[in-house]
C-alpha positions as CSV (number, residue, x, y, z in Angstrom):
1,M,-23.2,-17.7,-46.8
2,P,-24.3,-19.9,-44.1
3,I,-22.5,-21.4,-41.6
4,A,-22.5,-25.4,-41.9
5,T,-24.0,-27.4,-38.8
6,E,-22.9,-30.6,-37.7
7,K,-24.2,-33.0,-35.1
8,Y,-22.6,-35.2,-32.6
9,D,-24.3,-37.2,-29.3
10,V,-21.4,-35.1,-26.8
11,V,-19.2,-32.4,-27.5
12,V,-15.9,-32.1,-25.5
13,V,-14.6,-28.8,-25.0
14,G,-10.6,-29.0,-24.2
15,C,-7.5,-32.0,-24.5
16,G,-6.6,-32.4,-21.0
17,N,-6.9,-35.2,-18.7
18,A,-10.0,-34.0,-17.6
19,A,-11.5,-33.7,-21.2
20,L,-10.3,-37.1,-22.5
21,C,-11.9,-38.9,-19.2
22,A,-14.3,-37.3,-20.2
23,S,-14.3,-38.4,-23.7
24,L,-14.0,-42.2,-22.6
25,A,-16.5,-42.2,-20.3
26,A,-19.0,-40.9,-22.5
27,R,-17.7,-43.5,-25.3
28,D,-19.1,-46.2,-22.3
29,Q,-22.4,-44.9,-23.0
30,G,-22.1,-45.1,-26.3
31,A,-21.7,-41.5,-27.9
32,N,-20.3,-40.6,-30.4
33,V,-18.1,-37.7,-29.2
34,L,-16.5,-34.7,-30.7
35,V,-13.2,-33.4,-28.6
36,L,-12.5,-29.7,-29.5
37,E,-8.6,-28.7,-28.8
38,K,-8.3,-24.6,-29.8
39,A,-4.6,-25.6,-29.4
40,P,-2.7,-27.3,-32.4
41,E,-1.6,-30.6,-32.3
42,A,1.9,-29.5,-30.7
43,W,0.1,-27.8,-28.0
44,R,-2.1,-31.6,-26.8
45,G,-2.6,-32.0,-23.8
46,G,-3.5,-28.5,-21.6
47,N,-2.2,-28.5,-18.7
48,S,-1.7,-31.9,-17.7
49,A,0.7,-32.2,-20.0
50,F,3.0,-30.2,-17.7
51,S,2.3,-32.3,-14.4
52,G,4.2,-34.6,-12.8
53,G,1.9,-37.1,-13.1
54,L,1.2,-37.8,-9.5
55,F,-2.5,-38.6,-8.6
56,R,-3.4,-38.4,-4.4
57,F,-6.3,-40.9,-4.2
58,A,-8.1,-42.6,-0.5
59,F,-6.5,-46.1,-0.6
60,H,-7.1,-48.5,2.3
61,S,-4.9,-51.0,2.6
62,I,-1.3,-51.9,1.1
63,E,-3.3,-54.2,-1.2
64,D,-4.9,-51.0,-3.6
65,I,-1.7,-50.0,-4.6
66,Y,-0.9,-53.4,-4.9
67,S,-3.9,-53.4,-7.8
68,L,-2.9,-50.6,-9.5
69,V,0.5,-51.6,-9.5
70,P,0.2,-55.6,-10.4
71,D,3.6,-56.0,-12.0
72,L,5.4,-55.6,-8.5
73,S,7.7,-58.1,-7.3
74,D,7.8,-59.3,-3.9
75,A,11.1,-58.2,-3.5
76,E,10.1,-54.8,-4.3
77,K,7.2,-55.4,-1.8
78,E,9.4,-56.3,1.1
79,N,11.4,-53.1,1.1
80,I,8.5,-50.5,1.0
81,E,6.1,-48.8,3.3
82,I,3.3,-47.5,2.5
83,D,0.8,-45.8,5.3
84,P,-2.8,-46.2,4.3
85,Y,-4.2,-43.3,3.2
86,T,-8.1,-43.4,4.2
87,S,-10.5,-40.9,3.2
88,E,-11.0,-39.4,6.2
89,K,-7.2,-38.4,5.9
90,F,-7.8,-36.9,2.2
91,F,-11.0,-35.3,3.5
92,D,-9.0,-34.1,6.7
93,D,-6.2,-32.5,4.7
94,L,-8.3,-30.9,1.7
95,A,-10.4,-29.0,4.6
96,L,-7.2,-28.0,6.8
97,L,-5.4,-26.8,3.5
98,T,-8.5,-24.8,2.5
99,E,-8.9,-23.2,5.7
100,Y,-12.8,-25.3,5.8
101,Q,-14.1,-23.7,2.8
102,T,-14.1,-26.4,0.6
103,D,-17.8,-27.3,-0.6
104,G,-17.9,-31.2,1.6
105,D,-20.5,-32.5,-1.3
106,L,-18.2,-31.7,-4.7
107,A,-15.1,-32.8,-2.2
108,S,-16.2,-36.0,-0.7
109,V,-17.1,-37.1,-4.2
110,L,-13.7,-36.4,-5.5
111,I,-12.5,-38.6,-2.3
112,H,-15.3,-41.6,-2.7
113,E,-14.7,-41.7,-6.3
114,S,-10.5,-41.4,-6.5
115,F,-9.4,-45.1,-6.4
116,P,-12.2,-46.1,-8.6
117,T,-12.0,-43.5,-11.1
118,L,-7.7,-44.7,-11.1
119,K,-9.0,-48.5,-11.5
120,W,-11.5,-47.2,-14.5
121,M,-7.8,-45.1,-15.5
122,Q,-6.4,-48.3,-15.9
123,S,-8.5,-50.4,-17.8
124,K,-8.2,-48.0,-20.1
125,G,-4.6,-48.8,-20.5
126,L,-2.8,-46.5,-18.2
127,R,0.3,-47.8,-16.1
128,L,0.7,-46.7,-12.5
129,I,4.0,-46.9,-10.9
130,L,5.5,-46.0,-7.0
131,A,6.7,-43.0,-7.2
132,S,10.0,-43.7,-5.1
133,G,12.2,-41.0,-6.8
134,R,9.8,-37.8,-5.5
135,Q,7.6,-39.4,-2.4
136,A,10.1,-41.5,-0.2
137,F,13.2,-42.0,1.2
138,K,15.1,-44.9,2.8
139,V,15.1,-45.6,6.1
140,D,16.1,-48.9,7.9
141,G,16.4,-50.5,4.1
142,K,13.3,-49.8,3.7
143,M,11.8,-47.4,0.8
144,R,9.4,-45.0,3.0
145,F,6.6,-43.1,1.5
146,W,5.1,-39.7,2.7
147,G,2.8,-36.8,2.3
148,G,-0.4,-39.2,1.0
149,L,1.2,-39.4,-2.4
150,V,2.4,-43.1,-3.8
151,L,1.6,-43.0,-7.1
152,E,2.4,-41.3,-10.4
153,I,1.8,-42.6,-14.2
154,V,4.5,-43.7,-16.0
155,G,5.9,-40.9,-18.2
156,G,4.8,-38.3,-16.0
157,G,2.3,-35.2,-17.7
158,R,3.3,-36.1,-21.0
159,G,2.7,-39.7,-20.9
160,L,-0.7,-39.3,-18.7
161,I,-1.8,-37.9,-22.2
162,D,-0.6,-39.3,-24.6
163,S,-1.7,-42.9,-23.1
164,L,-5.6,-40.9,-22.6
165,L,-5.1,-39.7,-26.2
166,D,-4.2,-44.1,-27.8
167,A,-7.4,-44.6,-25.4
168,A,-9.7,-42.1,-26.9
169,N,-8.8,-43.1,-30.5
170,N,-8.7,-46.4,-30.0
171,A,-12.2,-45.9,-28.4
172,G,-13.5,-43.8,-31.3
173,V,-12.9,-39.9,-30.6
174,E,-12.8,-37.5,-32.4
175,I,-10.2,-34.9,-32.3
176,R,-10.1,-32.1,-33.9
177,Y,-7.3,-29.2,-33.2
178,A,-6.7,-25.9,-33.5
179,S,-10.5,-25.6,-33.5
180,K,-11.8,-23.0,-31.2
181,A,-15.3,-23.1,-29.1
182,T,-16.6,-19.8,-29.9
183,R,-20.0,-19.4,-27.8
184,L,-22.5,-22.4,-26.7
185,I,-25.5,-22.9,-28.0
186,T,-29.1,-22.8,-26.2
187,E,-32.8,-23.5,-26.9
188,P,-35.5,-20.1,-25.3
189,M,-35.5,-22.5,-21.8
190,G,-32.0,-22.0,-21.3
191,G,-30.4,-25.6,-21.7
192,V,-27.6,-26.0,-24.5
193,T,-27.9,-27.4,-27.7
194,G,-24.8,-27.0,-29.9
195,V,-21.8,-24.7,-29.6
196,E,-20.4,-22.3,-32.1
197,V,-16.4,-23.2,-33.1
198,K,-13.4,-21.4,-35.6
199,G,-11.7,-24.0,-37.1
200,P,-8.6,-24.3,-39.5
201,D,-11.6,-23.4,-42.2
202,G,-14.0,-21.1,-41.0
203,P,-16.5,-20.6,-38.3
204,Y,-19.3,-23.8,-38.3
205,T,-21.7,-25.0,-35.5
206,V,-22.1,-28.5,-33.8
207,S,-25.3,-29.3,-32.7
208,T,-25.8,-31.8,-29.4
209,H,-27.5,-33.7,-26.4
210,G,-24.2,-32.5,-24.3
211,V,-21.5,-30.5,-23.7
212,V,-18.8,-30.6,-21.4
213,L,-16.4,-27.9,-20.9
214,A,-13.0,-29.0,-20.1
215,S,-10.7,-26.0,-21.0
216,G,-8.9,-25.2,-17.9
217,G,-8.7,-21.9,-16.2
218,F,-7.7,-18.7,-16.7
219,E,-4.2,-19.0,-15.4
220,A,-2.8,-18.3,-19.5
221,N,-4.7,-15.0,-19.2
222,A,-2.5,-11.7,-18.3
223,E,-5.7,-9.7,-18.0
224,M,-7.8,-11.9,-16.0
225,R,-5.4,-12.7,-13.6
226,C,-4.6,-9.2,-12.9
227,R,-8.6,-8.5,-13.0
228,Y,-9.6,-11.8,-10.1
229,L,-6.1,-12.6,-8.6
230,G,-4.7,-9.0,-7.8
231,P,-2.3,-6.3,-8.6
232,G,1.5,-8.1,-10.1
233,W,-0.2,-11.3,-11.0
234,E,0.0,-9.9,-14.7
235,L,3.9,-10.4,-13.9
236,A,3.9,-14.1,-13.0
237,K,5.2,-16.8,-14.7
238,V,2.8,-19.3,-16.7
239,R,4.0,-23.2,-15.4
240,G,2.2,-24.7,-18.5
241,T,0.4,-23.9,-21.7
242,P,-0.4,-20.5,-22.9
243,Y,-4.1,-21.6,-24.3
244,N,-5.7,-21.8,-20.6
245,T,-7.0,-18.2,-21.0
246,G,-10.6,-19.0,-19.0
247,D,-12.5,-19.2,-22.3
248,G,-14.2,-22.2,-21.3
249,I,-15.8,-20.0,-17.9
250,K,-16.4,-16.9,-19.8
251,M,-18.8,-19.6,-22.6
252,A,-20.4,-20.8,-19.1
253,L,-20.9,-17.3,-17.3
254,D,-22.5,-16.0,-21.3
255,I,-25.1,-17.9,-20.4
256,G,-26.2,-17.5,-17.0
257,A,-23.3,-20.1,-15.3
258,Q,-22.8,-19.4,-11.7
259,P,-19.4,-18.3,-10.5
260,Y,-18.3,-20.3,-8.0
261,G,-14.8,-20.9,-5.8
262,N,-11.6,-18.9,-4.5
263,W,-11.4,-16.4,-7.4
264,S,-8.7,-14.7,-6.2
265,G,-7.1,-17.9,-5.5
266,C,-4.4,-19.8,-7.7
267,H,-2.3,-22.8,-7.2
268,A,1.4,-21.5,-8.1
269,V,4.6,-23.3,-7.6
270,A,8.7,-22.2,-7.0
271,W,9.3,-21.4,-10.4
272,D,13.3,-20.9,-12.0
273,L,13.4,-17.6,-12.4
274,N,14.7,-17.8,-16.0
275,A,12.4,-19.7,-17.3
276,P,10.1,-18.4,-20.4
277,P,7.2,-16.9,-20.1
278,F,5.0,-20.0,-20.5
279,G,5.8,-23.9,-20.0
280,D,8.1,-25.6,-22.1
281,L,7.1,-28.7,-23.3
282,T,10.8,-30.3,-23.5
283,V,11.5,-29.1,-19.8
284,G,7.6,-29.9,-18.0
285,E,7.1,-30.0,-14.8
286,S,11.4,-29.6,-14.2
287,Y,11.2,-26.0,-13.8
288,Q,9.4,-26.3,-10.4
289,K,12.4,-26.3,-7.0
290,H,10.4,-28.3,-4.1
291,S,13.1,-29.8,-2.5
292,Y,12.9,-25.9,0.0
293,P,12.0,-28.2,3.0
294,F,15.8,-29.3,3.4
295,G,17.1,-26.0,3.3
296,I,16.2,-22.3,4.4
297,I,14.7,-20.1,1.3
298,V,15.6,-16.1,1.5
299,N,14.5,-13.0,-0.4
300,I,17.3,-10.9,-2.4
301,E,17.2,-9.0,1.1
302,G,18.7,-11.8,2.3
303,K,15.7,-12.7,4.8
304,R,13.8,-15.5,5.4
305,F,9.9,-15.3,4.9
306,V,8.5,-18.8,5.1
307,D,8.9,-21.6,7.7
308,E,10.2,-23.8,5.5
309,G,9.7,-27.0,7.3
310,A,5.8,-26.0,8.2
311,D,4.7,-29.7,6.3
312,F,5.3,-32.2,3.9
313,R,6.2,-30.0,0.4
314,N,2.8,-31.9,-1.1
315,Y,1.0,-29.3,1.4
316,T,2.8,-26.2,0.8
317,Y,4.2,-25.7,-2.2
318,A,1.2,-24.2,-3.8
319,K,0.5,-21.7,-1.2
320,Y,4.7,-20.7,-1.2
321,G,4.4,-20.0,-4.5
322,R,2.5,-17.6,-4.5
323,N,4.2,-15.6,-1.2
324,I,7.3,-15.3,-4.1
325,L,5.4,-13.1,-5.7
326,Q,5.0,-10.7,-2.6
327,Q,9.0,-10.2,-2.5
328,P,11.3,-7.9,-3.7
329,Q,11.3,-8.2,-7.9
330,R,9.6,-11.4,-7.5
331,A,12.4,-13.3,-6.7
332,A,13.6,-16.1,-3.5
333,F,16.3,-18.3,-3.6
334,Q,17.0,-22.0,-2.0
335,I,19.9,-22.3,0.0
336,F,21.5,-25.8,0.9
337,D,24.9,-27.5,2.3
338,Q,26.1,-30.8,1.4
339,K,24.5,-32.2,4.2
340,T,20.9,-32.3,1.7
341,V,22.4,-31.8,-1.7
342,H,22.2,-35.2,-2.0
343,M,18.0,-35.4,-1.4
344,L,17.5,-32.7,-3.5
345,R,15.4,-33.9,-6.7
346,D,16.2,-34.3,-10.2
347,E,14.9,-30.9,-11.2
348,Y,17.2,-29.6,-9.5
349,R,19.6,-31.5,-11.7
350,I,18.5,-30.5,-15.3
351,R,20.9,-27.8,-17.7
352,E,18.2,-25.3,-17.5
353,V,18.3,-23.8,-13.6
354,T,19.3,-20.8,-12.5
355,K,22.0,-21.8,-9.5
356,A,25.0,-21.0,-7.9
357,E,27.8,-22.7,-5.8
358,A,30.4,-21.8,-3.4
359,N,32.6,-22.2,-0.8
360,T,31.7,-19.5,1.4
361,L,28.2,-17.7,2.6
362,E,29.4,-14.4,1.4
363,E,30.6,-16.0,-2.2
364,L,27.0,-17.6,-2.7
365,A,25.4,-13.8,-1.7
366,S,27.3,-12.0,-3.8
367,Q,26.7,-14.6,-6.8
368,L,23.4,-14.6,-6.6
369,E,23.1,-10.6,-6.0
370,I,21.5,-11.2,-2.7
371,D,22.7,-8.8,0.5
372,T,25.8,-10.3,1.8
373,D,25.7,-8.8,5.6
374,E,22.1,-9.6,5.7
375,F,21.9,-13.1,4.0
376,V,24.7,-13.9,6.5
377,K,22.9,-12.6,9.5
378,T,20.2,-14.9,8.2
379,V,21.9,-17.8,8.2
380,Q,23.8,-17.4,11.6
381,E,20.9,-16.6,13.6
382,Y,19.2,-19.6,11.9
383,N,22.2,-22.0,12.5
384,N,22.1,-20.6,16.4
385,A,18.1,-21.2,16.8
386,I,17.9,-24.5,15.8
387,Q,16.9,-27.1,18.7
388,P,17.9,-30.9,19.4
389,G,16.2,-33.3,17.7
390,E,16.9,-36.7,15.5
391,Y,16.0,-35.8,12.0
392,N,14.3,-37.8,9.8
393,P,12.5,-36.2,6.4
394,T,9.8,-38.9,6.2
395,I,8.1,-37.5,9.4
396,K,7.1,-34.0,11.1
397,D,10.1,-34.8,13.4
398,G,9.8,-31.2,15.0
399,K,13.2,-30.7,14.6
400,C,12.7,-27.2,14.9
401,T,13.8,-23.6,15.8
402,K,13.2,-21.3,18.5
403,G,13.2,-17.3,19.0
404,I,13.3,-16.8,15.4
405,D,10.2,-14.9,12.7
406,P,10.1,-16.7,10.9
407,P,10.5,-20.5,12.6
408,K,11.7,-23.7,10.2
409,S,9.3,-26.0,12.7
410,N,11.0,-29.2,11.0
411,W,13.7,-30.4,9.5
412,A,15.8,-27.8,10.8
413,L,19.4,-28.7,10.0
414,S,22.5,-26.1,9.8
415,I,24.1,-24.5,7.2
416,D,27.3,-25.1,7.7
417,E,29.1,-27.6,5.4
418,P,30.4,-26.0,2.2
419,P,29.6,-25.8,-0.9
420,Y,26.7,-24.2,-0.8
421,L,24.1,-24.0,-3.2
422,G,21.5,-21.3,-4.3
423,F,18.9,-21.8,-6.5
424,A,16.5,-18.7,-8.1
425,V,13.2,-19.1,-8.4
426,T,10.0,-17.3,-9.1
427,T,6.5,-17.4,-8.8
428,G,5.0,-19.8,-11.9
429,I,1.6,-20.2,-12.2
430,T,-0.3,-23.5,-12.1
431,F,-3.8,-23.0,-12.2
432,T,-6.2,-20.8,-10.7
433,F,-9.0,-22.1,-8.3
434,G,-12.2,-19.4,-9.8
435,G,-14.5,-21.3,-11.6
436,I,-18.0,-22.5,-12.1
437,R,-20.7,-24.3,-10.2
438,V,-20.8,-27.9,-10.6
439,T,-23.5,-30.8,-9.4
440,P,-21.7,-33.9,-7.6
441,K,-22.7,-35.3,-11.1
442,A,-21.0,-32.8,-12.9
443,E,-23.6,-30.7,-14.3
444,V,-23.4,-27.3,-14.4
445,M,-25.2,-24.9,-12.5
446,N,-26.7,-21.2,-13.2
447,T,-27.3,-18.2,-10.7
448,E,-30.6,-19.8,-9.6
449,N,-29.3,-22.9,-8.1
450,E,-30.6,-24.9,-10.9
451,V,-29.0,-27.3,-13.5
452,I,-28.7,-25.8,-17.1
453,P,-29.8,-28.4,-19.2
454,G,-26.9,-30.4,-21.5
455,L,-24.3,-28.5,-20.0
456,F,-20.8,-30.3,-17.5
457,A,-17.7,-29.1,-16.9
458,A,-14.8,-30.9,-15.4
459,G,-11.3,-30.3,-13.9
460,E,-10.1,-26.5,-13.4
461,L,-12.6,-24.7,-14.2
462,V,-14.5,-26.3,-11.4
463,G,-14.8,-24.1,-8.8
464,G,-15.5,-24.5,-4.8
465,V,-13.0,-27.3,-4.0
466,Y,-9.9,-25.8,-3.8
467,Y,-9.2,-22.3,-1.7
468,F,-5.9,-20.7,-0.8
469,N,-4.2,-24.1,-1.1
470,Y,-4.6,-27.2,-2.3
471,P,-2.8,-30.8,-1.3
472,G,-0.1,-32.0,-4.4
473,G,-1.3,-34.5,-6.7
474,A,-5.5,-34.0,-6.0
475,G,-5.4,-31.5,-8.9
476,L,-5.0,-34.8,-11.7
477,T,-7.3,-36.8,-9.8
478,L,-10.2,-33.9,-9.6
479,G,-10.1,-33.7,-13.6
480,S,-10.2,-37.9,-14.0
481,V,-12.5,-38.1,-11.2
482,Y,-15.3,-35.7,-12.5
483,G,-14.2,-35.8,-15.9
484,K,-16.0,-39.6,-15.7
485,L,-18.2,-37.9,-13.6
486,A,-19.0,-35.1,-16.3
487,G,-18.8,-37.8,-20.0
488,T,-20.7,-40.2,-18.2
489,A,-23.5,-37.9,-17.4
490,A,-23.7,-36.4,-20.6
491,G,-23.2,-39.8,-23.0
492,Q,-26.2,-40.7,-20.9
493,R,-28.4,-37.4,-21.6
494,A,-27.5,-38.1,-25.3
495,A,-28.4,-41.8,-25.0
496,K,-31.8,-41.0,-23.5
497,A,-32.8,-37.9,-26.1
498,N,-32.0,-40.6,-28.7
499,A,-33.9,-43.5,-27.3
500,D,-36.6,-40.9,-27.2
501,T,-36.5,-40.3,-30.9
502,A,-36.2,-43.5,-31.9
């Protein structure tokens, strides 16, 4: 029985932030667009739905912020302090965190298109607000923002996806769920001319002028995690969707796309020890635990193993999440006392949290099943090593320890005001850094460094931007920027092809 064939100007594989931005950009070029999502509708949104909705972008004045949040009152404007986050600062952060491995051309496009892309998304109906609850502290009566992150989407990751889906539906984009792209169809010279699909009613093919791959990395594929990230990674919890299993990457590699980037690297976070194996849409990102700079982290042996104050959490959490996997039983414990409990993020107060509270260190260690003697010794040595200085959580205050290893370079406060709190965490993988190579226009390149005609990519499966670490909030920005670029390029290719055959 012959397989039915359909035709669309542009086919987008995936239905997260990058994919939906690509579909909207292609529609802007007049293309008729089909979005293929292998997950059922209830799991729509990919990893983006599990994100906090924070966007890192370059801005050069407070007026840029006001333009993205136009409903701020004069009183609100008077009570905030936001330093510019220039393109140069963004690039410096990205270069430093990736140990200068980031692809300079791709990174430059990401940075310089970040603000214009957010303005474009705003024109599609997305609403941004100040991320006051997670990225600011009150200092001298004003909310002081820190770490280069200022804005988030209303409703977080789920709000982002719902808004983009509304925009896509209003623009006439067709979205098919439970429809898995299984193979790219190419012509003899290697250009992509279609895609094979396995839908709810059976297989079919779609011919097209452009395919945008935006189906995520391989973080939900235990075999690929172990193969590329290394032994033990099959045991990590997945903080997002179970459907990001590397399909788009594999389809591209099968037709000669060039592997690119940090294939042994990933974004991982401190994730509740008893969270389920994959993300829970009702809890979302709240299994993560990111207030560790205000306390200390120990393993089950009661020993510290990272510098909790090396930098703002925006610049360390994706790296430290991986470190936990290397600890005994893949577990760690974040410890706080009453001096900083009020500063903990809302994610520490959810019902689904693994924590203990006690009036003595010994009792806390017993509840958490930590080596009691070593834990008490660690806390005492830490307290004794703290140097004088002024504590300020909105800057790297230099209030540090001396004479212990690892040190705490900033925000070192003693652990001595009970009741003490401890939160049990493990490693939760977010996305993988390795992927396929694209041009600054989001065109996929082959192993001969040539563009594969008709194939574009965006989002997590783009390799070469993040290595070893990553600045918080830059993942969604990468998806939006390259999604818009990919959709625009695919739509323009379709428009030209249609004009040539008219």
